[in-house]
DSSP file (Angstrom, degrees, kcal/mol; ACC not computed):
  #  RESIDUE AA STRUCTURE BP1 BP2  ACC     N-H-->O    O-->H-N    N-H-->O    O-->H-N    TCO  KAPPA ALPHA  PHI   PSI    X-CA   Y-CA   Z-CA
    1    1 A M     >        0   0    0      0, 0.0     4,-2.0     0, 0.0     5,-0.1   0.000 360.0 360.0 360.0 -35.2  145.4  137.1  106.8
    2    2 A R  H  >  +     0   0    0      2,-0.2     4,-2.2     1,-0.2     5,-0.2   0.885 360.0  52.5 -69.6 -36.5  147.5  134.2  105.6
    3    3 A L  H  > S+     0   0    0      2,-0.2     4,-3.0     1,-0.2    -1,-0.2   0.931 108.4  51.1 -61.6 -47.4  145.4  131.8  107.6
    4    4 A L  H  > S+     0   0    0      1,-0.2     4,-2.4     2,-0.2    -2,-0.2   0.902 110.6  47.9 -59.2 -42.2  142.2  133.2  105.9
    5    5 A R  H  X S+     0   0    0     -4,-2.0     4,-2.5     2,-0.2    -1,-0.2   0.902 112.5  49.8 -68.3 -35.2  143.7  132.8  102.4
    6    6 A H  H  X S+     0   0    0     -4,-2.2     4,-2.4     2,-0.2    -2,-0.2   0.939 111.3  48.3 -66.3 -44.5  144.8  129.2  103.2
    7    7 A T  H  X S+     0   0    0     -4,-3.0     4,-1.9     1,-0.2    -1,-0.2   0.907 111.3  50.6 -59.2 -42.1  141.3  128.4  104.6
    8    8 A T  H  X S+     0   0    0     -4,-2.4     4,-2.6     1,-0.2    -1,-0.2   0.912 110.2  49.6 -65.3 -41.9  139.7  129.9  101.4
    9    9 A L  H  X S+     0   0    0     -4,-2.5     4,-2.5     1,-0.2    -1,-0.2   0.893 111.6  48.5 -62.4 -36.0  142.0  127.9   99.2
   10   10 A L  H  X S+     0   0    0     -4,-2.4     4,-1.9     2,-0.2    -1,-0.2   0.848 111.3  49.7 -67.2 -34.0  141.2  124.7  101.1
   11   11 A L  H  X S+     0   0    0     -4,-1.9     4,-2.2    -5,-0.2    -2,-0.2   0.898 111.9  49.1 -71.5 -42.8  137.5  125.4  100.9
   12   12 A A  H  X S+     0   0    0     -4,-2.6     4,-2.5     2,-0.2    -2,-0.2   0.940 112.3  47.9 -60.8 -46.2  137.7  126.0   97.1
   13   13 A A  H  X S+     0   0    0     -4,-2.5     4,-2.5     1,-0.2    -1,-0.2   0.887 111.5  49.6 -64.3 -37.0  139.7  122.9   96.6
   14   14 A A  H  X S+     0   0    0     -4,-1.9     4,-2.1     1,-0.2    -1,-0.2   0.882 111.2  50.2 -67.4 -35.7  137.2  120.8   98.6
   15   15 A T  H  X S+     0   0    0     -4,-2.2     4,-2.3     2,-0.2    -2,-0.2   0.883 110.4  50.1 -67.9 -38.6  134.3  122.3   96.7
   16   16 A A  H  X S+     0   0    0     -4,-2.5     4,-1.2     2,-0.2    -2,-0.2   0.934 111.7  47.5 -61.6 -45.5  136.0  121.5   93.4
   17   17 A V  H  X S+     0   0    0     -4,-2.5     4,-0.8     1,-0.2     3,-0.3   0.914 112.3  49.3 -67.5 -42.7  136.6  117.9   94.4
   18   18 A A  H  < S+     0   0    0     -4,-2.1     3,-0.4     1,-0.2    -1,-0.2   0.838 109.7  50.9 -66.5 -33.7  133.0  117.5   95.6
   19   19 A S  H  < S+     0   0    0     -4,-2.3    -1,-0.2     1,-0.2    -2,-0.2   0.756 107.4  55.2 -75.4 -20.1  131.5  118.9   92.4
   20   20 A A  H  < S+     0   0    0     -4,-1.2    -1,-0.2    -3,-0.3    -2,-0.2   0.656  89.2  91.8 -84.1 -14.2  133.7  116.5   90.4
   21   21 A M  S  < S-     0   0    0     -4,-0.8     2,-0.1    -3,-0.4    -3,-0.0  -0.574  87.7-108.1 -80.1 140.1  132.3  113.4   92.3
   22   22 A P        -     0   0    0      0, 0.0     2,-0.5     0, 0.0    -1,-0.1  -0.488  28.2-125.5 -68.1 137.6  129.2  111.7   90.7
   23   23 A V        -     0   0    0     -2,-0.1     2,-0.2    -4,-0.1    -4,-0.0  -0.748  25.9-117.1 -85.8 128.9  126.0  112.2   92.5
   24   24 A A        -     0   0    0     -2,-0.5     2,-0.2     1,-0.1    -1,-0.1  -0.479  30.2-122.4 -70.3 127.9  124.3  108.9   93.3
   25   25 A A        -     0   0    0     -2,-0.2     2,-0.3     1,-0.1    -1,-0.1  -0.477  26.4-111.5 -73.7 139.6  120.9  108.7   91.5
   26   26 A E        -     0   0    0     -2,-0.2     2,-0.2     1,-0.1    -1,-0.1  -0.534  33.3-127.6 -70.6 135.6  118.0  108.2   93.8
   27   27 A T        -     0   0    0     -2,-0.3     2,-0.6    44,-0.1    44,-0.2  -0.510  10.8-136.0 -83.5 152.6  116.4  104.8   93.4
   28   28 A I  E     -A   70   0A   0     42,-3.1    42,-1.9    -2,-0.2     2,-0.4  -0.949  11.9-142.2-109.4 118.7  112.8  104.2   92.7
   29   29 A A  E     -A   69   0A   0     -2,-0.6    40,-0.2    40,-0.2    38,-0.0  -0.668  19.9-161.2 -82.6 129.2  111.0  101.6   94.7
   30   30 A N        -     0   0    0     38,-2.9    38,-0.4    -2,-0.4    96,-0.2  -0.827  20.5-142.5-113.7 150.0  108.5   99.7   92.6
   31   31 A P  S    S+     0   0    0      0, 0.0    21,-2.3     0, 0.0     2,-0.4   0.624  84.6  54.8 -84.4 -11.9  105.5   97.5   93.8
   32   32 A V  E     -FG  51 125B   0     93,-1.9    93,-3.8    19,-0.2     2,-0.4  -0.983  61.0-161.7-131.6 130.7  105.9   94.9   91.0
   33   33 A A  E     -FG  50 124B   0     17,-3.2    17,-2.9    -2,-0.4     2,-0.5  -0.924  14.5-149.5-107.0 134.6  108.9   92.8   89.8
   34   34 A A  E     +FG  49 123B   0     89,-3.1    88,-3.1    -2,-0.4    89,-1.5  -0.908  22.7 177.2-105.7 125.9  108.6   91.2   86.3
   35   35 A F  E     -FG  48 121B   0     13,-2.8    13,-1.9    -2,-0.5     2,-0.4  -0.773  23.5-147.6-118.3 161.8  110.4   87.9   85.8
   36   36 A S  E     -FG  47 120B   0     84,-2.2    84,-2.5    -2,-0.3     2,-0.4  -0.987  18.0-164.2-122.1 142.2  110.9   85.2   83.1
   37   37 A G  E     -FG  46 119B   0      9,-2.7     9,-2.8    -2,-0.4     2,-0.5  -0.959   7.9-152.4-127.0 146.7  111.3   81.7   84.0
   38   38 A L  E     -FG  45 118B   0     80,-2.6    80,-1.8    -2,-0.4     2,-0.8  -0.955   5.5-155.0-114.4 122.9  112.6   78.7   82.0
   39   39 A D  E  >> -FG  44 117B   0      5,-2.5     4,-2.4    -2,-0.5     5,-0.6  -0.893  11.6-161.9 -93.9 109.4  111.5   75.1   82.6
   40   40 A K  T  45S+     0   0    0     76,-3.1    -1,-0.1    -2,-0.8    77,-0.1   0.693  84.4  56.6 -66.3 -19.4  114.5   73.3   81.2
   41   41 A I  T  45S+     0   0    0     75,-0.4    -1,-0.2     1,-0.1    76,-0.1   0.947 122.0  23.9 -80.8 -47.0  112.5   70.0   80.9
   42   42 A T  T  45S-     0   0    0      2,-0.1    -2,-0.2    -3,-0.1    -1,-0.1   0.612  97.8-130.4 -94.7 -17.8  109.8   71.4   78.6
   43   43 A G  T  <5 +     0   0    0     -4,-2.4     2,-0.4     1,-0.3    -3,-0.2   0.640  57.3 146.8  76.5  12.6  111.8   74.3   77.1
   44   44 A R  E   < -F   39   0B   0     -5,-0.6    -5,-2.5     2,-0.0     2,-0.5  -0.679  37.4-154.3 -89.1 131.3  108.9   76.6   78.0
   45   45 A I  E     -F   38   0B   0     -2,-0.4     2,-0.4    -7,-0.2    -7,-0.2  -0.919  11.4-167.6-106.5 131.3  109.6   80.3   79.0
   46   46 A T  E     -F   37   0B   0     -9,-2.8    -9,-2.7    -2,-0.5     2,-0.4  -0.960   9.9-150.9-121.0 129.4  107.0   81.9   81.1
   47   47 A N  E     +F   36   0B   0     -2,-0.4     2,-0.3   -11,-0.2   -11,-0.2  -0.854  26.1 169.5 -93.7 135.8  106.8   85.7   81.9
   48   48 A F  E     -F   35   0B   0    -13,-1.9   -13,-2.8    -2,-0.4     2,-0.4  -0.995  27.2-139.8-150.8 145.1  105.2   86.6   85.2
   49   49 A D  E     -F   34   0B   0     -2,-0.3     2,-0.4   -15,-0.2   -15,-0.2  -0.832  17.8-168.3-104.6 142.1  104.7   89.6   87.5
   50   50 A V  E     -F   33   0B   0    -17,-2.9   -17,-3.2    -2,-0.4     2,-0.1  -0.993  17.8-129.2-133.4 129.1  105.0   89.4   91.2
   51   51 A Y  E >   -F   32   0B   0     -2,-0.4     3,-2.0   -19,-0.2   -19,-0.2  -0.437  43.3 -87.8 -65.4 148.1  104.0   91.9   93.8
   52   52 A I  T 3  S+     0   0    0    -21,-2.3    14,-0.2     1,-0.3    -1,-0.1  -0.421 115.3   9.4 -55.6 127.6  106.5   92.9   96.5
   53   53 A D  T 3  S+     0   0    0     12,-3.3     2,-0.3     1,-0.3    -1,-0.3   0.456 101.9 121.6  74.9   6.4  106.3   90.5   99.5
   54   54 A E    <   -     0   0    0     -3,-2.0     2,-0.5    11,-0.3    -1,-0.3  -0.732  55.2-143.9 -90.7 147.3  103.9   88.2   97.5
   55   55 A T        -     0   0    0     -2,-0.3     2,-0.3     9,-0.2     9,-0.2  -0.966  20.4-178.9-115.9 127.1  105.1   84.6   97.0
   56   56 A V  E     -B   63   0A   0      7,-2.3     7,-2.9    -2,-0.5     2,-0.5  -0.826  23.1-123.0-119.9 162.3  104.3   82.9   93.8
   57   57 A Q  E     +B   62   0A   0     -2,-0.3     2,-0.4     5,-0.2     5,-0.2  -0.886  22.6 178.0-105.7 133.3  105.0   79.4   92.6
   58   58 A F  E >  S-B   61   0A   0      3,-2.9     3,-2.4    -2,-0.5     2,-0.2  -0.936  70.5 -55.2-128.8 103.6  106.9   78.6   89.4
   59   59 A G  T 3  S-     0   0    0     -2,-0.4   -20,-0.0     1,-0.3    58,-0.0  -0.451 121.3 -18.9  57.5-125.7  107.2   74.9   89.1
   60   60 A A  T 3  S+     0   0    0     -2,-0.2    28,-3.0    -3,-0.1     2,-0.3   0.348 122.2  92.4 -89.8   4.7  108.8   73.6   92.4
   61   61 A L  E <   -BC  58  87A   0     -3,-2.4    -3,-2.9    26,-0.2     2,-0.5  -0.789  60.4-153.8-105.2 144.8  110.2   77.1   93.3
   62   62 A Q  E     -BC  57  86A   0     24,-3.1    24,-2.2    -2,-0.3     2,-0.5  -0.974  16.5-159.6-110.6 125.0  108.5   79.7   95.4
   63   63 A I  E     +BC  56  85A   0     -7,-2.9    -7,-2.3    -2,-0.5    22,-0.2  -0.924  13.7 177.3-116.0 131.0  109.6   83.2   94.6
   64   64 A T  E     - C   0  84A   0     20,-2.6    20,-2.3    -2,-0.5     2,-0.3  -0.881  13.0-158.2-134.4 102.4  109.2   86.3   96.9
   65   65 A P  E     - C   0  83A   0      0, 0.0   -12,-3.3     0, 0.0   -11,-0.3  -0.606   7.9-175.0 -72.1 133.2  110.6   89.6   95.9
   66   66 A R  E    S+     0   0A   0     16,-3.7     2,-0.3     1,-0.4    17,-0.2   0.810  70.0   1.4 -99.9 -33.3  111.2   91.9   98.8
   67   67 A V  E     - C   0  82A   0     15,-1.1    15,-2.0   -15,-0.0     2,-0.4  -0.981  55.7-164.3-148.2 149.7  112.2   95.1   97.0
   68   68 A C  E     - C   0  81A   0    -38,-0.4   -38,-2.9    -2,-0.3     2,-0.4  -0.940  18.2-171.3-136.6 114.2  112.5   96.1   93.2
   69   69 A Y  E     +AC  29  80A   0     11,-3.0    11,-2.4    -2,-0.4     2,-0.3  -0.855  11.8 170.4-113.9 145.2  114.5   99.3   92.4
   70   70 A T  E     -A   28   0A   0    -42,-1.9   -42,-3.1    -2,-0.4     9,-0.1  -0.782  27.6-120.7-128.7 178.5  114.9  101.2   89.2
   71   71 A R        -     0   0    0     -2,-0.3   -44,-0.1   -44,-0.2     6,-0.0  -0.797  41.1 -82.3-114.5 161.8  116.5  104.6   88.5
   72   72 A P    >   -     0   0    0      0, 0.0     3,-2.2     0, 0.0    -1,-0.1  -0.289  44.1-108.2 -64.5 156.6  114.9  107.6   86.9
   73   73 A P  T 3  S+     0   0    0      0, 0.0     4,-0.1     0, 0.0    -2,-0.0   0.707 117.1  61.7 -56.6 -24.4  114.7  107.7   83.2
   74   74 A T  T 3  S+     0   0    0      2,-0.1     2,-0.2     3,-0.0     3,-0.0   0.575  98.7  69.8 -77.4  -9.8  117.4  110.4   83.0
   75   75 A E  S <  S-     0   0    0     -3,-2.2     2,-0.2     1,-0.1    -4,-0.1  -0.608 102.3 -80.3-108.7 164.9  120.0  108.1   84.7
   76   76 A T        -     0   0    0     -2,-0.2     2,-0.2     1,-0.1    -1,-0.1  -0.453  60.5-112.3 -60.7 126.3  121.9  105.0   83.6
   77   77 A Q        +     0   0    0     -2,-0.2     2,-0.3    -4,-0.1    -1,-0.1  -0.433  43.2 167.2 -73.3 137.6  119.3  102.2   84.1
   78   78 A R        -     0   0    0     -2,-0.2     2,-0.6     2,-0.1    -1,-0.0  -0.860  12.5-170.3-142.7 105.3  120.1   99.6   86.9
   79   79 A T        +     0   0    0     -2,-0.3    25,-2.3    -9,-0.1    26,-0.4  -0.873  14.6 170.3-104.3 127.0  117.1   97.4   87.7
   80   80 A S  E     -CD  69 103A   0    -11,-2.4   -11,-3.0    -2,-0.6     2,-0.4  -0.970  17.6-167.9-138.7 148.3  117.5   95.3   90.7
   81   81 A V  E     -CD  68 102A   0     21,-2.3    21,-2.6    -2,-0.3     2,-0.6  -0.998  15.0-147.3-136.4 140.3  115.4   93.0   93.0
   82   82 A F  E     +CD  67 101A   0    -15,-2.0   -16,-3.7    -2,-0.4   -15,-1.1  -0.938  38.5 165.3-100.5 124.9  116.1   91.5   96.3
   83   83 A L  E     -CD  65 100A   0     17,-2.7    17,-2.0    -2,-0.6     2,-0.4  -0.930  35.5-139.3-141.7 164.9  114.3   88.1   96.5
   84   84 A E  E     -CD  64  99A   0    -20,-2.3   -20,-2.6    -2,-0.3     2,-0.4  -0.972  17.4-165.7-119.3 136.0  114.0   84.8   98.3
   85   85 A V  E     -CD  63  98A   0     13,-2.9    12,-2.5    -2,-0.4    13,-1.5  -0.993   5.3-173.4-127.6 128.0  113.6   81.6   96.4
   86   86 A D  E     -CD  62  96A   0    -24,-2.2   -24,-3.1    -2,-0.4     2,-0.5  -0.904  16.0-139.8-119.8 150.5  112.5   78.4   98.1
   87   87 A Q  E     -CD  61  95A   0      8,-2.9     8,-2.2    -2,-0.3     2,-0.6  -0.922  10.4-150.9-108.3 132.2  112.2   74.9   96.6
   88   88 A V  E     - D   0  94A   0    -28,-3.0     6,-0.2    -2,-0.5     2,-0.1  -0.906  15.6-146.1-103.9 123.4  109.3   72.7   97.6
   89   89 A S    >   -     0   0    0      4,-2.7     3,-1.7    -2,-0.6     0, 0.0  -0.309  30.4-101.3 -81.2 167.6  110.1   68.9   97.5
   90   90 A L  T 3  S+     0   0    0      1,-0.3    -1,-0.1     2,-0.1    -2,-0.0   0.740 125.0  54.8 -63.1 -22.3  107.6   66.2   96.6
   91   91 A K  T 3  S-     0   0    0      2,-0.1    -1,-0.3     0, 0.0    -3,-0.0   0.494 121.8-107.7 -92.3  -2.7  107.1   65.5  100.3
   92   92 A G  S <  S+     0   0    0     -3,-1.7     2,-0.2     1,-0.3    -2,-0.1   0.395  71.0 140.2  97.0  -1.7  106.2   69.1  100.9
   93   93 A S        -     0   0    0     -5,-0.1    -4,-2.7     1,-0.0     2,-0.4  -0.510  42.9-140.4 -77.9 147.5  109.3   70.3  102.7
   94   94 A V  E     -D   88   0A   0     -6,-0.2     2,-0.4    -2,-0.2    -6,-0.2  -0.880  18.5-175.8-112.1 134.3  110.6   73.8  101.8
   95   95 A T  E     -D   87   0A   0     -8,-2.2    -8,-2.9    -2,-0.4     2,-0.4  -0.993  27.3-124.8-132.0 129.4  114.3   74.6  101.4
   96   96 A R  E     +D   86   0A   0     -2,-0.4   -10,-0.3   -10,-0.2     3,-0.1  -0.576  32.6 169.9 -72.5 123.9  115.7   78.0  100.7
   97   97 A V  E     +     0   0A   0    -12,-2.5    16,-0.3    -2,-0.4     2,-0.3   0.464  63.3  23.3-119.0  -2.1  117.9   77.8   97.6
   98   98 A F  E     +D   85   0A   0    -13,-1.5   -13,-2.9    14,-0.1    -1,-0.3  -0.909  49.2 167.1-161.5 136.9  118.5   81.6   96.9
   99   99 A T  E     +D   84   0A   0     -2,-0.3     2,-0.3   -15,-0.2   -15,-0.2  -0.895  46.0  67.6-142.9 116.0  118.5   84.8   98.9
  100  100 A G  E    S-D   83   0A   0    -17,-2.0   -17,-2.7    -2,-0.3     2,-0.3  -0.999  77.2 -45.0 164.1-170.2  120.1   87.8   97.3
  101  101 A W  E     -D   82   0A   0     -2,-0.3     2,-0.4   -19,-0.2   -19,-0.2  -0.692  39.5-166.8 -95.2 144.6  120.1   90.6   94.7
  102  102 A M  E     -D   81   0A   0    -21,-2.6   -21,-2.3    -2,-0.3     2,-0.4  -0.995   8.3-150.8-129.8 140.9  119.4   89.9   91.0
  103  103 A F  E >   -DE  80 106A   0      3,-0.5     3,-0.9    -2,-0.4   -23,-0.2  -0.922  11.5-145.6-116.4 130.9  120.1   92.5   88.3
  104  104 A A  T 3  S+     0   0    0    -25,-2.3    -1,-0.1    -2,-0.4   -24,-0.1   0.885 101.7  49.9 -62.6 -41.5  118.2   92.8   85.1
  105  105 A D  T 3  S+     0   0    0    -26,-0.4    -1,-0.2     1,-0.3   -25,-0.1   0.552 120.7  33.8 -79.8  -4.6  121.2   93.8   83.1
  106  106 A S  B X>  +E  103   0A   0     -3,-0.9     3,-1.5     1,-0.1     4,-0.6  -0.511  65.9 165.4-143.0  71.6  123.4   91.0   84.4
  107  107 A P  T 34 S+     0   0    0      0, 0.0     3,-0.3     0, 0.0    12,-0.1   0.807  77.8  54.4 -62.6 -29.5  121.1   87.9   84.9
  108  108 A A  T >4 S+     0   0    0      1,-0.2     3,-0.8     2,-0.1    -2,-0.0   0.608  89.0  79.8 -82.1  -9.4  124.1   85.5   85.2
  109  109 A L  T <4 S+     0   0    0     -3,-1.5    -1,-0.2     1,-0.3     2,-0.1   0.926 116.0   8.9 -67.9 -44.3  125.8   87.6   88.1
  110  110 A N  T 3< S+     0   0    0     -4,-0.6    -1,-0.3    -3,-0.3     2,-0.1  -0.569  92.2 170.6-133.0  70.9  123.5   86.2   90.8
  111  111 A A    <   -     0   0    0     -3,-0.8     2,-0.8    -2,-0.1     9,-0.1  -0.439  40.4-109.7 -83.1 155.5  121.7   83.5   89.0
  112  112 A I        -     0   0    0      7,-0.6     2,-1.3    -2,-0.1     7,-0.2  -0.740  30.4-141.4 -85.0 117.5  119.5   80.9   90.7
  113  113 A D        +     0   0    0     -2,-0.8     2,-0.4   -16,-0.3     5,-0.1  -0.659  42.6 146.2 -87.3  94.3  121.3   77.6   90.5
  114  114 A H        -     0   0    0     -2,-1.3    -2,-0.0     3,-0.4   -17,-0.0  -0.974  49.4-138.5-131.5 145.4  118.6   75.0   89.9
  115  115 A A  S    S+     0   0    0     -2,-0.4    -1,-0.1     1,-0.2     3,-0.1   0.817 102.4  21.4 -72.1 -27.4  118.6   71.8   87.8
  116  116 A V  S    S+     0   0    0      1,-0.2   -76,-3.1   -76,-0.1   -75,-0.4   0.739 118.2  50.8-111.7 -27.9  115.2   72.3   86.3
  117  117 A Y  E     -G   39   0B   0    -78,-0.2    -3,-0.4   -77,-0.1     2,-0.4  -0.911  49.3-167.5-123.7 140.1  114.4   76.0   86.5
  118  118 A D  E     -G   38   0B   0    -80,-1.8   -80,-2.6    -2,-0.4     2,-0.4  -0.959  11.9-176.0-114.0 139.8  116.0   79.3   85.5
  119  119 A I  E     +G   37   0B   0     -2,-0.4    -7,-0.6   -82,-0.2     2,-0.3  -0.999   4.8 173.4-136.3 135.0  114.6   82.6   86.7
  120  120 A W  E     -G   36   0B   0    -84,-2.5   -84,-2.2    -2,-0.4     2,-0.4  -0.990  33.2-110.1-142.8 152.8  115.8   86.1   85.8
  121  121 A L  E     +G   35   0B   0     -2,-0.3   -86,-0.3   -86,-0.2     3,-0.1  -0.611  28.8 175.9 -81.3 131.2  114.6   89.6   86.4
  122  122 A I  E     -     0   0B   0    -88,-3.1     2,-0.3     1,-0.4   -87,-0.2   0.835  59.1 -34.0 -99.2 -52.0  113.2   91.5   83.5
  123  123 A D  E     -G   34   0B   0    -89,-1.5   -89,-3.1   -19,-0.0     2,-0.4  -0.968  45.6-115.9-161.6 170.5  112.0   94.8   85.0
  124  124 A C  E     -G   33   0B   0     -2,-0.3     2,-0.3   -91,-0.2   -91,-0.2  -0.950  37.5-166.5-113.3 141.5  110.5   96.5   87.9
  125  125 A R  E     -G   32   0B   0    -93,-3.8   -93,-1.9    -2,-0.4     3,-0.1  -0.918  33.2-143.5-133.0 160.0  107.1   98.1   87.3
  126  126 A Q  S    S+     0   0    0     -2,-0.3     2,-0.3     1,-0.2    -1,-0.1   0.699  90.0   8.9 -87.3 -25.6  104.8  100.6   88.9
  127  127 A S        -     0   0    0    -95,-0.1     2,-0.3   -97,-0.0    -1,-0.2  -0.969  60.2-171.9-151.2 168.0  101.7   98.6   87.8
  128  128 A T        -     0   0    0     -2,-0.3    -3,-0.0     2,-0.2     0, 0.0  -0.970  36.7-117.6-156.7 161.6  100.6   95.3   86.2
  129  129 A D  S    S+     0   0    0     -2,-0.3     2,-0.3     2,-0.1    -1,-0.0   0.578  85.9 103.8 -77.6 -12.6   97.4   93.6   84.8
  130  130 A V  S    S-     0   0    0      1,-0.1    -2,-0.2     3,-0.0   -82,-0.0  -0.545  82.2-115.0 -73.8 133.6   97.8   91.0   87.5
  131  131 A A        -     0   0    0     -2,-0.3     3,-0.1     1,-0.1    -1,-0.1  -0.421  36.3-105.7 -70.5 143.9   95.4   91.3   90.3
  132  132 A P        -     0   0    0      0, 0.0    -1,-0.1     0, 0.0     3,-0.1  -0.256  43.3 -90.3 -64.6 156.6   97.1   92.2   93.7
  133  133 A P        -     0   0    0      0, 0.0     2,-0.1     0, 0.0   -79,-0.0  -0.298  49.6 -97.0 -63.2 147.9   97.3   89.4   96.3
  134  134 A A        -     0   0    0     -3,-0.1     2,-0.3     1,-0.1     9,-0.0  -0.435  39.6-132.0 -65.8 143.0   94.4   89.2   98.8
  135  135 A T        -     0   0    0     -2,-0.1     9,-3.3    -3,-0.1    10,-0.5  -0.691  14.3-134.4 -95.2 151.7   95.2   91.0  102.0
  136  136 A T  B     -H  143   0C   0     -2,-0.3     7,-0.2     7,-0.3     6,-0.1  -0.749   9.4-137.9-101.4 151.7   94.6   89.4  105.3
  137  137 A D        -     0   0    0      5,-1.5     2,-0.2    -2,-0.3     6,-0.1   0.510  38.0-131.0 -83.6  -5.7   92.9   91.0  108.3
  138  138 A G  S    S+     0   0    0      4,-0.3    -1,-0.1     1,-0.1     5,-0.1   0.017  84.3  91.0  87.2 -30.9   95.5   89.5  110.6
  139  139 A A  S    S-     0   0    0     -2,-0.2    -1,-0.1     1,-0.2    -3,-0.0   0.964 111.0  -3.2 -64.9 -56.0   93.1   88.1  113.1
  140  140 A D  S    S-     0   0    0      2,-0.2    -1,-0.2     3,-0.0     3,-0.1   0.298  97.7-109.6-125.2   9.2   92.5   84.6  111.8
  141  141 A G  S    S+     0   0    0      1,-0.3     2,-0.1     0, 0.0     3,-0.1   0.390  72.3 133.1  87.4  -5.0   94.5   84.7  108.6
  142  142 A T        -     0   0    0      1,-0.1    -5,-1.5    -6,-0.1    -4,-0.3  -0.461  67.8 -89.1 -85.9 160.2   91.5   84.8  106.2
  143  143 A A  B >   -H  136   0C   0     -7,-0.2     3,-0.8     1,-0.1    -7,-0.3  -0.340  28.1-138.9 -65.2 142.8   91.4   87.2  103.3
  144  144 A A  T 3  S+     0   0    0     -9,-3.3    -1,-0.1     1,-0.2    -8,-0.1   0.834 104.2  43.5 -73.4 -31.6   89.7   90.5  104.3
  145  145 A D  T 3  S+     0   0    0    -10,-0.5    -1,-0.2     2,-0.1    -2,-0.1   0.288  89.8 112.8 -97.2  12.3   87.8   90.6  101.0
  146  146 A A  S <  S-     0   0    0     -3,-0.8    -4,-0.0     1,-0.1     2,-0.0  -0.594  78.3-101.8 -80.5 142.4   86.8   86.9  101.0
  147  147 A P        -     0   0    0      0, 0.0    -1,-0.1     0, 0.0    -4,-0.1  -0.331  42.3-106.4 -62.8 148.9   83.2   86.2  101.4
  148  148 A G        -     0   0    0      1,-0.1     2,-0.7    -3,-0.1    -3,-0.0  -0.224  32.5-102.4 -71.1 163.6   82.1   85.1  104.9
  149  149 A D        +     0   0    0      1,-0.1     3,-0.2     2,-0.0    -1,-0.1  -0.787  41.2 173.3 -91.2 115.1   81.3   81.5  105.7
  150  150 A D        +     0   0    0     -2,-0.7    -1,-0.1     1,-0.2    -2,-0.0  -0.060  41.1 116.2-113.6  33.2   77.4   81.3  105.9
  151  151 A R              0   0    0      1,-0.1    -1,-0.2     0, 0.0    -2,-0.0   0.604 360.0 360.0 -76.2 -11.0   77.2   77.5  106.3
  152  152 A G              0   0    0     -3,-0.2    -2,-0.1     0, 0.0    -1,-0.1   0.422 360.0 360.0  94.4 360.0   75.6   78.0  109.7
């Protein structure tokens, strides 16, 4: 009887502790990452949307977001993207200058350290006005929806 009471008390205590712990909000994976980029030479700021796993060129940088997460509107917002940034030299060589997480609410936390360009995450989106990248059929690397070569 005493063992049963002790077990019941332990179970009640464990339940109380578990209910007091915050529940992790489920993240929402988004197909589009929205960025702003600054060209420090011209002072021009450009906003651009990039599909996940698409690579876009911003100046000498190539940006490829791999995932873009948000939380449900009922939760504290935390917008984050995992991305890869490469620099293309004048001779055409490509060097990875950044790989990691970037957070919309803390752009300086994991900033891209570049002499000419700054890039920061604005938001993750479910849709955009930008046309999706052309898909490849995989066999020869040509776009699946590109017209065929009829030159003979």
